[in-house]
KOLGU-4560 file (N, C-alpha, C; in nm, 3 decimals, padded with zeros to 5 digits):
<recs>
<n_xx: 00.129 n_yy: 02.501 n_zz: -00.820 ca_xx: 00.057 ca_yy: 02.534 ca_zz: -00.702 c_xx: 00.124 c_yy: 02.571 c_zz: -00.605 mol: A seq: 1 type: MET>
<n_xx: 00.023 n_yy: 02.680 n_zz: -00.552 ca_xx: 00.140 ca_yy: 02.797 ca_zz: -00.460 c_xx: 00.071 c_yy: 02.706 c_zz: -00.264 mol: A seq: 2 type: ALA>
<n_xx: 00.119 n_yy: 02.688 n_zz: -00.162 ca_xx: 00.124 ca_yy: 02.615 ca_zz: -00.077 c_xx: 00.147 c_yy: 02.753 c_zz: 00.036 mol: A seq: 3 type: ILE>
<n_xx: 00.043 n_yy: 02.819 n_zz: 00.110 ca_xx: 00.077 ca_yy: 02.893 ca_zz: 00.191 c_xx: 00.106 c_yy: 02.857 c_zz: 00.325 mol: A seq: 4 type: ASP>
<n_xx: 00.149 n_yy: 02.957 n_zz: 00.421 ca_xx: 00.179 ca_yy: 02.915 ca_zz: 00.585 c_xx: 00.038 c_yy: 02.859 c_zz: 00.639 mol: A seq: 5 type: ALA>
<n_xx: -00.050 n_yy: 02.895 n_zz: 00.563 ca_xx: -00.158 ca_yy: 02.839 ca_zz: 00.676 c_xx: -00.222 c_yy: 02.740 c_zz: 00.585 mol: A seq: 6 type: ALA>
<n_xx: -00.161 n_yy: 02.664 n_zz: 00.499 ca_xx: -00.205 ca_yy: 02.541 ca_zz: 00.458 c_xx: -00.102 c_yy: 02.463 c_zz: 00.517 mol: A seq: 7 type: THR>
<n_xx: 00.011 n_yy: 02.487 n_zz: 00.532 ca_xx: 00.063 ca_yy: 02.446 ca_zz: 00.593 c_xx: 00.047 c_yy: 02.370 c_zz: 00.798 mol: A seq: 8 type: VAL>
<n_xx: 00.030 n_yy: 02.486 n_zz: 00.819 ca_xx: -00.022 ca_yy: 02.443 ca_zz: 00.929 c_xx: -00.119 c_yy: 02.376 c_zz: 00.931 mol: A seq: 9 type: ARG>
<n_xx: -00.239 n_yy: 02.412 n_zz: 00.874 ca_xx: -00.379 ca_yy: 02.320 ca_zz: 00.903 c_xx: -00.341 c_yy: 02.165 c_zz: 00.859 mol: A seq: 10 type: LYS>
<n_xx: -00.220 n_yy: 02.123 n_zz: 00.774 ca_xx: -00.217 ca_yy: 01.956 ca_zz: 00.776 c_xx: -00.095 c_yy: 01.951 c_zz: 00.861 mol: A seq: 11 type: VAL>
<n_xx: -00.047 n_yy: 02.069 n_zz: 00.905 ca_xx: 00.086 ca_yy: 01.996 ca_zz: 01.033 c_xx: -00.034 c_yy: 01.947 c_zz: 01.146 mol: A seq: 12 type: ALA>
<n_xx: -00.124 n_yy: 02.051 n_zz: 01.212 ca_xx: -00.243 ca_yy: 01.951 ca_zz: 01.298 c_xx: -00.289 c_yy: 01.919 c_zz: 01.267 mol: A seq: 13 type: ARG>
<n_xx: -00.353 n_yy: 01.848 n_zz: 01.141 ca_xx: -00.451 ca_yy: 01.726 ca_zz: 01.116 c_xx: -00.319 c_yy: 01.625 c_zz: 01.154 mol: A seq: 14 type: LEU>
<n_xx: -00.199 n_yy: 01.585 n_zz: 01.113 ca_xx: -00.122 ca_yy: 01.498 ca_zz: 01.163 c_xx: -00.059 c_yy: 01.485 c_zz: 01.243 mol: A seq: 15 type: ALA>
<n_xx: -00.101 n_yy: 01.622 n_zz: 01.310 ca_xx: -00.067 ca_yy: 01.595 ca_zz: 01.462 c_xx: 00.132 c_yy: 01.598 c_zz: 01.473 mol: A seq: 16 type: ARG>
<n_xx: 00.197 n_yy: 01.690 n_zz: 01.356 ca_xx: 00.315 ca_yy: 01.748 ca_zz: 01.352 c_xx: 00.342 c_yy: 01.837 c_zz: 01.407 mol: A seq: 17 type: ILE>
<n_xx: 00.432 n_yy: 01.910 n_zz: 01.542 ca_xx: 00.438 ca_yy: 01.985 ca_zz: 01.565 c_xx: 00.552 c_yy: 02.088 c_zz: 01.488 mol: A seq: 18 type: ALA>
<n_xx: 00.509 n_yy: 02.206 n_zz: 01.412 ca_xx: 00.607 ca_yy: 02.267 ca_zz: 01.328 c_xx: 00.630 c_yy: 02.392 c_zz: 01.439 mol: A seq: 19 type: GLU>
<n_xx: 00.749 n_yy: 02.521 n_zz: 01.420 ca_xx: 00.760 ca_yy: 02.604 ca_zz: 01.506 c_xx: 00.703 c_yy: 02.696 c_zz: 01.387 mol: A seq: 20 type: PRO>
<n_xx: 00.621 n_yy: 02.796 n_zz: 01.445 ca_xx: 00.535 ca_yy: 02.868 ca_zz: 01.367 c_xx: 00.675 c_yy: 02.972 c_zz: 01.250 mol: A seq: 21 type: GLU>
<n_xx: 00.823 n_yy: 02.956 n_zz: 01.291 ca_xx: 00.917 ca_yy: 03.007 ca_zz: 01.198 c_xx: 00.964 c_yy: 02.935 c_zz: 01.075 mol: A seq: 22 type: GLU>
<n_xx: 00.930 n_yy: 02.808 n_zz: 01.065 ca_xx: 00.931 ca_yy: 02.722 ca_zz: 01.011 c_xx: 00.845 c_yy: 02.697 c_zz: 00.899 mol: A seq: 23 type: LYS>
<n_xx: 00.746 n_yy: 02.766 n_zz: 00.931 ca_xx: 00.591 ca_yy: 02.729 ca_zz: 00.812 c_xx: 00.617 c_yy: 02.798 c_zz: 00.703 mol: A seq: 24 type: LEU>
<n_xx: 00.697 n_yy: 02.913 n_zz: 00.650 ca_xx: 00.713 ca_yy: 02.989 ca_zz: 00.608 c_xx: 00.785 c_yy: 02.855 c_zz: 00.464 mol: A seq: 25 type: GLU>
<n_xx: 00.915 n_yy: 02.824 n_zz: 00.536 ca_xx: 01.031 ca_yy: 02.789 ca_zz: 00.444 c_xx: 00.951 c_yy: 02.654 c_zz: 00.438 mol: A seq: 26 type: PRO>
<n_xx: 00.879 n_yy: 02.591 n_zz: 00.506 ca_xx: 00.841 ca_yy: 02.428 ca_zz: 00.452 c_xx: 00.732 c_yy: 02.496 c_zz: 00.342 mol: A seq: 27 type: LEU>
<n_xx: 00.658 n_yy: 02.592 n_zz: 00.361 ca_xx: 00.556 ca_yy: 02.599 ca_zz: 00.223 c_xx: 00.657 c_yy: 02.676 c_zz: 00.049 mol: A seq: 28 type: ALA>
<n_xx: 00.717 n_yy: 02.682 n_zz: 00.130 ca_xx: 00.820 ca_yy: 02.708 ca_zz: -00.041 c_xx: 00.836 c_yy: 02.581 c_zz: -00.105 mol: A seq: 29 type: LYS>
<n_xx: 00.885 n_yy: 02.505 n_zz: 00.006 ca_xx: 00.929 ca_yy: 02.370 ca_zz: -00.049 c_xx: 00.863 c_yy: 02.295 c_zz: -00.090 mol: A seq: 30 type: GLU>
<n_xx: 00.743 n_yy: 02.250 n_zz: -00.024 ca_xx: 00.647 ca_yy: 02.211 ca_zz: -00.032 c_xx: 00.523 c_yy: 02.223 c_zz: -00.189 mol: A seq: 31 type: LEU>
<n_xx: 00.583 n_yy: 02.330 n_zz: -00.191 ca_xx: 00.545 ca_yy: 02.402 ca_zz: -00.331 c_xx: 00.629 c_yy: 02.395 c_zz: -00.466 mol: A seq: 32 type: SER>
<n_xx: 00.733 n_yy: 02.392 n_zz: -00.423 ca_xx: 00.807 ca_yy: 02.339 ca_zz: -00.527 c_xx: 00.830 c_yy: 02.224 c_zz: -00.568 mol: A seq: 33 type: GLY>
<n_xx: 00.794 n_yy: 02.126 n_zz: -00.437 ca_xx: 00.821 ca_yy: 01.993 ca_zz: -00.471 c_xx: 00.668 c_yy: 01.925 c_zz: -00.567 mol: A seq: 34 type: ILE>
<n_xx: 00.521 n_yy: 02.068 n_zz: -00.483 ca_xx: 00.394 ca_yy: 01.993 ca_zz: -00.597 c_xx: 00.409 c_yy: 02.065 c_zz: -00.750 mol: A seq: 35 type: LEU>
<n_xx: 00.527 n_yy: 02.206 n_zz: -00.749 ca_xx: 00.554 ca_yy: 02.228 ca_zz: -00.895 c_xx: 00.651 c_yy: 02.125 c_zz: -00.988 mol: A seq: 36 type: ASP>
<n_xx: 00.689 n_yy: 02.081 n_zz: -00.934 ca_xx: 00.801 ca_yy: 01.946 ca_zz: -01.017 c_xx: 00.704 c_yy: 01.814 c_zz: -01.032 mol: A seq: 37 type: TRP>
<n_xx: 00.615 n_yy: 01.787 n_zz: -00.955 ca_xx: 00.502 ca_yy: 01.720 ca_zz: -00.976 c_xx: 00.414 c_yy: 01.709 c_zz: -01.085 mol: A seq: 38 type: ILE>
<n_xx: 00.378 n_yy: 01.862 n_zz: -01.075 ca_xx: 00.293 ca_yy: 01.868 ca_zz: -01.190 c_xx: 00.348 c_yy: 01.892 c_zz: -01.340 mol: A seq: 39 type: GLU>
<n_xx: 00.535 n_yy: 01.869 n_zz: -01.384 ca_xx: 00.568 ca_yy: 01.883 ca_zz: -01.431 c_xx: 00.533 c_yy: 01.748 c_zz: -01.517 mol: A seq: 40 type: GLN>
<n_xx: 00.506 n_yy: 01.613 n_zz: -01.430 ca_xx: 00.529 ca_yy: 01.467 ca_zz: -01.475 c_xx: 00.394 c_yy: 01.460 c_zz: -01.569 mol: A seq: 41 type: LEU>
<n_xx: 00.340 n_yy: 01.541 n_zz: -01.568 ca_xx: 00.161 ca_yy: 01.596 ca_zz: -01.651 c_xx: 00.200 c_yy: 01.608 c_zz: -01.810 mol: A seq: 42 type: ASN>
<n_xx: 00.351 n_yy: 01.661 n_zz: -01.795 ca_xx: 00.377 ca_yy: 01.727 ca_zz: -01.954 c_xx: 00.429 c_yy: 01.607 c_zz: -02.005 mol: A seq: 43 type: GLU>
<n_xx: 00.442 n_yy: 01.457 n_zz: -01.944 ca_xx: 00.554 ca_yy: 01.402 ca_zz: -02.045 c_xx: 00.467 c_yy: 01.317 c_zz: -02.077 mol: A seq: 44 type: VAL>
<n_xx: 00.468 n_yy: 01.247 n_zz: -02.211 ca_xx: 00.386 ca_yy: 01.166 ca_zz: -02.324 c_xx: 00.380 c_yy: 01.037 c_zz: -02.277 mol: A seq: 45 type: ASP>
<n_xx: 00.324 n_yy: 00.996 n_zz: -02.221 ca_xx: 00.333 ca_yy: 00.828 ca_zz: -02.205 c_xx: 00.229 c_yy: 00.733 c_zz: -02.292 mol: A seq: 46 type: THR>
<n_xx: 00.204 n_yy: 00.779 n_zz: -02.398 ca_xx: 00.093 ca_yy: 00.719 ca_zz: -02.481 c_xx: 00.192 c_yy: 00.560 c_zz: -02.576 mol: A seq: 47 type: ASP>
<n_xx: 00.131 n_yy: 00.492 n_zz: -02.563 ca_xx: 00.205 ca_yy: 00.373 ca_zz: -02.589 c_xx: 00.298 c_yy: 00.305 c_zz: -02.480 mol: A seq: 48 type: GLY>
<n_xx: 00.300 n_yy: 00.372 n_zz: -02.353 ca_xx: 00.374 ca_yy: 00.277 ca_zz: -02.290 c_xx: 00.312 c_yy: 00.221 c_zz: -02.197 mol: A seq: 49 type: VAL>
<n_xx: 00.354 n_yy: 00.118 n_zz: -02.198 ca_xx: 00.267 ca_yy: -00.019 ca_zz: -02.098 c_xx: 00.274 c_yy: 00.020 c_zz: -01.941 mol: A seq: 50 type: GLU>
<n_xx: 00.193 n_yy: 00.022 n_zz: -01.841 ca_xx: 00.203 ca_yy: 00.038 ca_zz: -01.704 c_xx: 00.316 c_yy: -00.096 c_zz: -01.638 mol: A seq: 51 type: PRO>
<n_xx: 00.386 n_yy: -00.068 n_zz: -01.549 ca_xx: 00.487 ca_yy: -00.197 ca_zz: -01.509 c_xx: 00.525 c_yy: -00.190 c_zz: -01.353 mol: A seq: 52 type: MET>
<n_xx: 00.552 n_yy: -00.253 n_zz: -01.297 ca_xx: 00.548 ca_yy: -00.270 ca_zz: -01.178 c_xx: 00.684 c_yy: -00.267 c_zz: -01.109 mol: A seq: 53 type: THR>
<n_xx: 00.755 n_yy: -00.288 n_zz: -01.177 ca_xx: 00.901 ca_yy: -00.284 ca_zz: -01.172 c_xx: 00.988 c_yy: -00.294 c_zz: -01.290 mol: A seq: 54 type: THR>
<n_xx: 01.072 n_yy: -00.244 n_zz: -01.337 ca_xx: 01.204 ca_yy: -00.187 ca_zz: -01.398 c_xx: 01.246 c_yy: -00.281 c_zz: -01.469 mol: A seq: 55 type: SER>
<n_xx: 01.269 n_yy: -00.424 n_zz: -01.401 ca_xx: 01.302 ca_yy: -00.533 ca_zz: -01.416 c_xx: 01.221 c_yy: -00.648 c_zz: -01.463 mol: A seq: 56 type: VAL>
<n_xx: 01.231 n_yy: -00.650 n_zz: -01.633 ca_xx: 01.141 ca_yy: -00.741 ca_zz: -01.684 c_xx: 01.141 c_yy: -00.896 c_zz: -01.654 mol: A seq: 57 type: HIS>
<n_xx: 01.074 n_yy: -00.925 n_zz: -01.594 ca_xx: 01.082 ca_yy: -01.100 ca_zz: -01.582 c_xx: 00.913 c_yy: -01.145 c_zz: -01.621 mol: A seq: 58 type: THR>
<n_xx: 00.945 n_yy: -01.270 n_zz: -01.652 ca_xx: 00.829 ca_yy: -01.397 ca_zz: -01.609 c_xx: 00.812 c_yy: -01.479 c_zz: -01.470 mol: A seq: 59 type: HIS>
<n_xx: 00.701 n_yy: -01.458 n_zz: -01.462 ca_xx: 00.732 ca_yy: -01.519 ca_zz: -01.335 c_xx: 00.703 c_yy: -01.665 c_zz: -01.393 mol: A seq: 60 type: LEU>
<n_xx: 00.724 n_yy: -01.793 n_zz: -01.316 ca_xx: 00.760 ca_yy: -01.984 ca_zz: -01.316 c_xx: 00.570 c_yy: -01.945 c_zz: -01.352 mol: A seq: 61 type: PRO>
<n_xx: 00.531 n_yy: -02.038 n_zz: -01.431 ca_xx: 00.389 ca_yy: -02.128 ca_zz: -01.378 c_xx: 00.394 c_yy: -02.253 c_zz: -01.389 mol: A seq: 62 type: MET>
<n_xx: 00.273 n_yy: -02.270 n_zz: -01.280 ca_xx: 00.300 ca_yy: -02.424 ca_zz: -01.281 c_xx: 00.153 c_yy: -02.454 c_zz: -01.332 mol: A seq: 63 type: ARG>
<n_xx: 00.151 n_yy: -02.573 n_zz: -01.315 ca_xx: -00.021 ca_yy: -02.668 ca_zz: -01.379 c_xx: -00.130 c_yy: -02.684 c_zz: -01.257 mol: A seq: 64 type: ASP>
<n_xx: -00.225 n_yy: -02.613 n_zz: -01.286 ca_xx: -00.345 ca_yy: -02.600 ca_zz: -01.215 c_xx: -00.420 c_yy: -02.718 c_zz: -01.134 mol: A seq: 65 type: ASP>
<n_xx: -00.383 n_yy: -02.824 n_zz: -01.058 ca_xx: -00.375 ca_yy: -02.905 ca_zz: -01.068 c_xx: -00.471 c_yy: -02.931 c_zz: -00.930 mol: A seq: 66 type: VAL>
<n_xx: -00.588 n_yy: -03.044 n_zz: -00.916 ca_xx: -00.695 ca_yy: -03.051 ca_zz: -00.833 c_xx: -00.609 c_yy: -03.151 c_zz: -00.722 mol: A seq: 67 type: VAL>
<n_xx: -00.602 n_yy: -03.138 n_zz: -00.623 ca_xx: -00.563 ca_yy: -03.274 ca_zz: -00.526 c_xx: -00.617 c_yy: -03.268 c_zz: -00.381 mol: A seq: 68 type: THR>
<n_xx: -00.623 n_yy: -03.330 n_zz: -00.272 ca_xx: -00.701 ca_yy: -03.364 ca_zz: -00.215 c_xx: -00.607 c_yy: -03.295 c_zz: -00.087 mol: A seq: 69 type: ASP>
<n_xx: -00.519 n_yy: -03.238 n_zz: -00.082 ca_xx: -00.457 ca_yy: -03.164 ca_zz: -00.034 c_xx: -00.379 c_yy: -03.217 c_zz: 00.062 mol: A seq: 70 type: GLY>
<n_xx: -00.372 n_yy: -03.340 n_zz: 00.014 ca_xx: -00.247 ca_yy: -03.388 ca_zz: 00.101 c_xx: -00.249 c_yy: -03.474 c_zz: 00.182 mol: A seq: 71 type: GLY>
<n_xx: -00.247 n_yy: -03.511 n_zz: 00.326 ca_xx: -00.300 ca_yy: -03.608 ca_zz: 00.426 c_xx: -00.369 c_yy: -03.492 c_zz: 00.542 mol: A seq: 72 type: ASP>
<n_xx: -00.484 n_yy: -03.541 n_zz: 00.538 ca_xx: -00.566 ca_yy: -03.417 ca_zz: 00.604 c_xx: -00.539 c_yy: -03.462 c_zz: 00.749 mol: A seq: 73 type: PRO>
<n_xx: -00.460 n_yy: -03.601 n_zz: 00.804 ca_xx: -00.491 ca_yy: -03.597 ca_zz: 00.944 c_xx: -00.361 c_yy: -03.504 c_zz: 01.021 mol: A seq: 74 type: ALA>
<n_xx: -00.251 n_yy: -03.513 n_zz: 00.875 ca_xx: -00.102 ca_yy: -03.396 ca_zz: 00.899 c_xx: -00.144 c_yy: -03.261 c_zz: 00.918 mol: A seq: 75 type: ARG>
<n_xx: -00.228 n_yy: -03.235 n_zz: 00.843 ca_xx: -00.253 ca_yy: -03.110 ca_zz: 00.833 c_xx: -00.349 c_yy: -03.053 c_zz: 00.968 mol: A seq: 76 type: VAL>
<n_xx: -00.469 n_yy: -03.122 n_zz: 00.974 ca_xx: -00.547 ca_yy: -03.119 ca_zz: 01.097 c_xx: -00.470 c_yy: -03.132 c_zz: 01.237 mol: A seq: 77 type: LEU>
<n_xx: -00.354 n_yy: -03.231 n_zz: 01.203 ca_xx: -00.303 ca_yy: -03.233 ca_zz: 01.324 c_xx: -00.234 c_yy: -03.147 c_zz: 01.472 mol: A seq: 78 type: GLY>
<n_xx: -00.220 n_yy: -03.006 n_zz: 01.349 ca_xx: -00.147 ca_yy: -02.873 ca_zz: 01.420 c_xx: -00.283 c_yy: -02.796 c_zz: 01.498 mol: A seq: 79 type: ASN>
<n_xx: -00.424 n_yy: -02.800 n_zz: 01.423 ca_xx: -00.528 ca_yy: -02.713 ca_zz: 01.450 c_xx: -00.552 c_yy: -02.768 c_zz: 01.643 mol: A seq: 80 type: ALA>
<n_xx: -00.596 n_yy: -02.661 n_zz: 01.715 ca_xx: -00.588 ca_yy: -02.653 ca_zz: 01.827 c_xx: -00.732 c_yy: -02.789 c_zz: 01.835 mol: A seq: 81 type: PRO>
<n_xx: -00.793 n_yy: -02.762 n_zz: 01.752 ca_xx: -00.945 ca_yy: -02.843 ca_zz: 01.775 c_xx: -01.009 c_yy: -02.875 c_zz: 01.660 mol: A seq: 82 type: LYS>
<n_xx: -01.046 n_yy: -02.976 n_zz: 01.580 ca_xx: -01.113 ca_yy: -03.038 ca_zz: 01.437 c_xx: -01.245 c_yy: -03.118 c_zz: 01.515 mol: A seq: 83 type: SER>
<n_xx: -01.321 n_yy: -03.151 n_zz: 01.414 ca_xx: -01.401 ca_yy: -03.181 ca_zz: 01.407 c_xx: -01.474 c_yy: -03.255 c_zz: 01.274 mol: A seq: 84 type: GLU>
<n_xx: -01.480 n_yy: -03.393 n_zz: 01.225 ca_xx: -01.511 ca_yy: -03.454 ca_zz: 01.143 c_xx: -01.412 c_yy: -03.411 c_zz: 01.011 mol: A seq: 85 type: LYS>
<n_xx: -01.284 n_yy: -03.402 n_zz: 01.045 ca_xx: -01.229 ca_yy: -03.353 ca_zz: 00.893 c_xx: -01.237 c_yy: -03.222 c_zz: 00.872 mol: A seq: 86 type: GLY>
<n_xx: -01.292 n_yy: -03.093 n_zz: 00.976 ca_xx: -01.254 ca_yy: -02.981 ca_zz: 00.931 c_xx: -01.214 c_yy: -02.940 c_zz: 01.076 mol: A seq: 87 type: PHE>
<n_xx: -01.177 n_yy: -02.772 n_zz: 01.075 ca_xx: -01.137 ca_yy: -02.678 ca_zz: 01.133 c_xx: -01.232 c_yy: -02.625 c_zz: 01.285 mol: A seq: 88 type: TYR>
<n_xx: -01.205 n_yy: -02.655 n_zz: 01.373 ca_xx: -01.320 ca_yy: -02.558 ca_zz: 01.490 c_xx: -01.329 c_yy: -02.475 c_zz: 01.533 mol: A seq: 89 type: VAL>
<n_xx: -01.374 n_yy: -02.360 n_zz: 01.513 ca_xx: -01.331 ca_yy: -02.190 ca_zz: 01.526 c_xx: -01.421 c_yy: -02.123 c_zz: 01.597 mol: A seq: 90 type: VAL>
<n_xx: -01.413 n_yy: -02.057 n_zz: 01.701 ca_xx: -01.494 ca_yy: -01.994 ca_zz: 01.784 c_xx: -01.547 c_yy: -01.903 c_zz: 01.687 mol: A seq: 91 type: PRO>
<n_xx: -01.709 n_yy: -01.886 n_zz: 01.715 ca_xx: -01.792 ca_yy: -01.796 ca_zz: 01.669 c_xx: -01.778 c_yy: -01.637 c_zz: 01.663 mol: A seq: 92 type: LYS>
<n_xx: -01.779 n_yy: -01.599 n_zz: 01.583 ca_xx: -01.733 ca_yy: -01.442 ca_zz: 01.559 c_xx: -01.810 c_yy: -01.352 c_zz: 01.536 mol: A seq: 93 type: VAL>
<n_xx: -01.930 n_yy: -01.445 n_zz: 01.477 ca_xx: -02.089 ca_yy: -01.315 ca_zz: 01.422 c_xx: -02.186 c_yy: -01.335 c_zz: 01.472 mol: A seq: 94 type: VAL>
<n_xx: -02.235 n_yy: -01.265 n_zz: 01.541 ca_xx: -02.356 ca_yy: -01.312 ca_zz: 01.597 c_xx: -02.487 c_yy: -01.328 c_zz: 01.508 mol: A seq: 95 type: GLU>
</recs>
């Protein structure tokens, strides 16, 4: 994909980046090279490759999902600026 100086000028204006006129053409060539390299990634065969979030294969420790009463409600509500009948009191934010 080829990018010209006019496209670089437009993107720079939209991003509110001040680029001198003499740097637009070299920047266009550099960006075109980057996009060409990215297009090469489409040629890589990824069939059968599972998506991953990290290069290190780890298992997260699991715990039993147990319903509790939350501990001591008086201690938890003790941090609240205002509470009433065992609940936090917050200002109304929706009319």
